[in-house]
C-alpha positions as CSV (number, residue, x, y, z in Angstrom):
1,M,7.3,10.8,-6.2
2,A,6.5,14.2,-4.8
3,R,4.4,13.0,-1.9
4,A,7.3,11.0,-0.4
5,S,9.7,13.9,-0.1
6,R,9.7,13.6,3.7
7,L,10.8,9.9,3.7
8,P,14.4,8.9,4.5
9,E,16.6,8.2,1.6
10,G,16.3,4.7,0.2
11,V,12.8,4.1,1.5
12,E,10.2,4.0,-1.2
13,P,6.4,3.9,-0.5
14,P,4.8,0.7,-1.7
15,V,2.2,0.7,-4.5
16,A,-1.1,-0.9,-3.8
17,M,-1.9,-3.9,-6.1
18,V,-5.5,-4.9,-7.0
19,K,-6.9,-7.7,-9.0
20,K,-7.7,-7.1,-12.7
21,P,-11.3,-7.6,-13.6
22,R,-12.2,-11.1,-14.8
23,L,-13.6,-11.2,-18.3
24,R,-16.4,-13.7,-18.8
25,K,-15.3,-14.6,-22.4
26,L,-12.0,-15.8,-21.0
27,G,-13.6,-18.1,-18.5
28,P,-12.2,-18.8,-15.0
29,I,-8.7,-17.6,-15.8
30,D,-7.2,-15.4,-13.1
31,P,-6.1,-12.2,-15.0
32,G,-3.5,-11.2,-12.4
33,L,-2.8,-7.9,-10.6
34,R,-2.4,-4.3,-11.6
35,P,-1.4,-1.1,-9.7
36,G,-4.3,0.4,-7.8
37,R,-5.3,3.9,-6.8
38,G,-4.2,3.4,-3.2
39,F,-4.5,1.3,-0.1
40,S,-8.0,0.6,1.4
41,R,-9.0,1.7,4.8
42,G,-9.1,-2.0,6.0
43,E,-5.5,-2.6,4.8
44,L,-4.3,0.5,6.7
45,K,-6.2,-0.5,9.8
46,A,-4.6,-4.0,9.7
47,V,-1.2,-2.4,10.1
48,G,-2.3,0.2,12.6
49,L,-2.5,3.4,10.4
50,T,-5.2,5.9,9.9
51,P,-5.8,7.3,6.4
52,K,-4.5,10.7,7.6
53,Q,-1.2,9.1,8.9
54,A,-0.8,7.2,5.7
55,M,-1.1,10.3,3.6
56,K,1.5,12.0,5.8
57,L,3.8,9.1,5.0
58,G,3.3,9.5,1.3
59,L,0.9,6.6,0.8
60,Y,-2.1,6.9,-1.5
61,V,-5.5,6.0,0.1
62,D,-8.4,4.7,-2.0
63,K,-11.5,5.6,0.1
64,R,-13.8,3.7,-2.3
65,R,-12.2,0.3,-2.1
66,K,-13.3,-2.0,0.7
67,T,-11.2,-5.1,-0.1
68,V,-8.3,-6.2,2.1
69,H,-5.6,-7.9,0.1
70,P,-3.0,-9.8,2.1
71,W,-0.2,-8.9,-0.3
72,N,-0.9,-5.2,0.3
73,V,-0.9,-5.7,4.1
74,E,2.5,-7.4,3.9
75,A,3.9,-4.6,1.7
76,L,2.7,-2.0,4.3
77,K,4.3,-4.0,7.1
78,R,7.6,-4.2,5.2
79,F,7.4,-0.4,4.5
80,L,6.7,0.5,8.2
81,E,9.5,-1.8,9.3
82,A,11.9,-0.1,6.9
83,L,10.9,3.3,8.3
84,R,11.4,2.1,11.8
85,S,14.9,0.6,11.1
86,T,16.1,3.8,9.3
87,S,14.8,6.0,12.1
88,Q,16.5,3.9,14.7
89,A,19.7,3.9,12.7
90,E,19.6,7.8,12.6
91,A,19.1,8.0,16.4
């Protein structure tokens, strides 16, 4: 990924996952998840990042989406923890 060139080796930016649209003809079946365009502002705010900081870290930001999915927040927390652990190991 070209945007993540400044990241330490071995640390990959997470991919935002969103729910697939539910089709009426299939009934109340949960269709699952798919990769999204990026993380919502609410998800970034939950982990203490601004959209500008997230873009500097190589994360994609979807400015249109307003949902906050807990699995995306957890992925961002794991990513930031991995960044902190590699930066402390280098120091």
